[in-house]
N, C-alpha and C positions, 0 to 999 in steps of 0.2 A: 311657434312664434306668434305673438299677439298681432292683432290688426294694426296697432299703433307702431310696432316695430317694422312691420311690412311696409307701412306708409312711409316711414322715415327712410327705410332702405331704398325704396323707389325714388324718393326725393333726392337722396344723395347720389344715386346713379345718374339722375338728370344733371345734377350739379357737376359731377365729374366729367361728363361728356362735354358740358358747356365750357368748363375750364380748359380741358384738353384741346378744344377747338379754338382756343385763343382768347377766352374770356369775352367773346363777342356778345354773350347774352346780356351784358350789363346795359349797353347803349346801342340803340338802333343806328344804322348808318345815316338815317335822316338827320340826326343831330350833327353829324360831321358836315353834311350838306348845308345845314342851317348856319354853321359857324364859319364857312369859307368866306374870307374877306373879299370884297369886290375888287376887280381889277382897277388899279390906281389910275390907269389911263382912260377909264370910262368917265364920261361926263355925268354929272349928277342926274339920277334917274328922274323921269317925270313923275309927278304925284300919281299914285296908283288910281286906276279907274278913270283917268282924265279922258281916255278915249271912249268911255262909255256914255258920256253925257256932254253935249255941247255947252250946257249951262255951268259946268264945273270949270273954275278958273284956277290958274296956278297960285294965286294969292289966297286961295281958300283951303289950304292944307287938305286937299282932297275932299270934295263934297261927299262922295261915298254913297253906297247904296242905302246905308242906314238913314240918311237924311232925305231920301227921296220919297215922294208919295207912294203909298202901298201899290197902287195900280202900276206905276212905272217900274217899281222893283220887281213885281210879278212878271212883267214883260221881259225883264232882264234875267230872269231866274236861270235860264239855260246857260248864261255866261258868268254865273256866280263863282264857279271854280276858277275861271280865268281871273276874276277880280281878286279872289283870295291869293292867288299866285302872285299877282302884281303887288299886293300888300306885303307879302313875305319878302319879295325881292327888294321892295322899297325899304323895309325895316332893316335889312342887312346892309343896305347902302347908307341909310340915314336914320340910325336908331333913335336919336333924340327927337327928330321930327315925328317919327312913327309913334313914339311914346306919347307925345303931346296930342297927336290925333286920336290915338286909341282911348285916351282918357275922356274924350268927348263922345264916345260911342256907348250904346247901351251894353250892359254886362252880358246880355244874351247873344250879342253879335259874334259869330264865329270869326269874322275877319279881325275883330278887336283882339281876341285871344291869340290868334296867329301872329298879329303884329307885336303884341307884348312878348310872346315867347321868343320870336326871332330877334327882337331888339335886345332882350336880356342876354341871349347867347352871343350876340355881337359885342355887347358891352363887356361881357365876361372875358373877352380876349385881352382887355387892358385893365379892367377893374372888376374882378369876379366877386369881391365882397359887395360892391354896390349892386351887381346883378342879382345876387342872392337876396339882398334886401328888397329890391324891386319885385322879385318873384314872390316873396312872402307877402308884400304889401298888396299885390294884385291877386293873391290867392291862386296862383297858377298851379298846375298839376303838381302836387306835393310829392308824388312818387318819382316819375321819370325826370321832370324838369329840374327840381331841386337837387336830386341826386347827381345829375350831370353837372350842374353849376357848382355844387360842392366839390366834385372831383376836379374841376378846373381850378377852383380856389386852392385846393390842396396842392395842386401842381405848382402854383406860384407862391403860396404861403401856407405850408403844412401846419405850422403851429397855430395860426389864426383859425384855419378851418377846423382843426382838432378842437379848439376851445369852444367854437360855436356848436359843433356837433355834440360834444360832451354835455352841453347845457340843455339839449333837447329833452323835454320832460316825457314826451310820448315814446314808449319803448319801440314801437313799430317804426316810427319816423327815424329815431336814432339808429336803429339797425339798418334801415335802407340807406341812410346817408353814410353810415359807417362802412358799408360795403364799398362804396366808391372811394372813400378815404383809404381803405385797406389796399385797394388796387394800386394806388399811387405809393403809399408808404412801403409796402412790401417789396417794391422794386429797388429800394435803396437801403432799407433797414428792416428786414423781415422779422428779426427778433422783437423789435419794438412794436411792429404791427401785430405780431402774434399776441403780445401782452395786451394791446388795446382790444383785440377781438375777444379775448378771454375775460377781461376785467370790465369792459364797457358795454359789450353787446349781450343781450339776454339770450338764453338758450332757445334754439329753434332752427328752422331751415336757413334763415338769413345768417345766423352765426355759423352754422355748419358750412354754408357756401363760402363765407369769408375765410374760414379756417382752411378749406381746401385751396382757396386762392393763395393764401400765405404759403401753404406747403408747395404749391406749384412755383411761385416766384422764388421762394427760398431755395428750392432744389436747383433752379437755374443758376443761382449764385454759389450755393454751397450745399451739395447733396448730403454730405455727412451731417451738417448742422440740421438740415430739414429732417433727416432720418432720426436723429437724436430726439428732436421734439416730438415727432410722431410716436416714437417709442414710449413716450410718457402718457399717451392716450389710453384710456381704459378700453377693455375689450368691447367691441360693438360695431355697428354699421359704419360709424364715422371713422374709426381706426382702420377698418377694412378698406374704405374708400380712399383714405389717405395713403395707405400702403400701395394700393393699386395705382394711384397717381404717381408715386415715386417709381414704381416698377415701369410704368409706361414711359416716363421721362428718361429713365436709365436705358431702356430699350431703344428709344429714339436717339439718345446720345451715342450708343454703341453703333447704331446703324449709320449715323453720320461719319463716325470715325472709320467704319469699315469701307465706306465709299471713297475715302481719300487715298 
């Protein structure tokens, strides 16, 4: 067995474990925490960092550490994590104000990035297309952030999300975004999701991961249909991983039936 085949087999094993565990490898739980809507009974949160400087006023959309003299910011260095936490909370409660504030901060400011990310995730709950546009405009993490936002978009408007992802010129970017789309699509139409993965994603671990994801979701809906698709795979590590996924799901299903 060549080194390349060994590497691919190892990668597929990791993918299979992640899928069996509930596909949790795609998105960290921190994104869920970011997207939780604030309690509607809460009053509007004070501007972040207001307690850090007497000179900051409510009408100043948060004076912020970035606007302070370097010597004062150095003195507050130990409290910077608390400051960023306040910024994130504020962005979830008032994303529009947080966006306006973030655009006034230097690109290198960590608080700016956190405010933009949390604001985008909050906006995505009602307007995921706009959230994606904002994330692209501010050049946020094109891996995790855009993939998560694209998945939320696909949940609300699969066709629009599909069109946007299909137009991505960069293969790696399209593959990463396609993985999130596949997760959503395969839950309702695994056959169509399978076609997307084969035709629109380029060969590699990302495509293999998406294929196993489709196999998993398809088998939950229609085991015979999933098995028929896997039966068309050529001999190799991907086919073996897919067959193992089907066997694991069948075993789990039998176990559930046996306990009833």
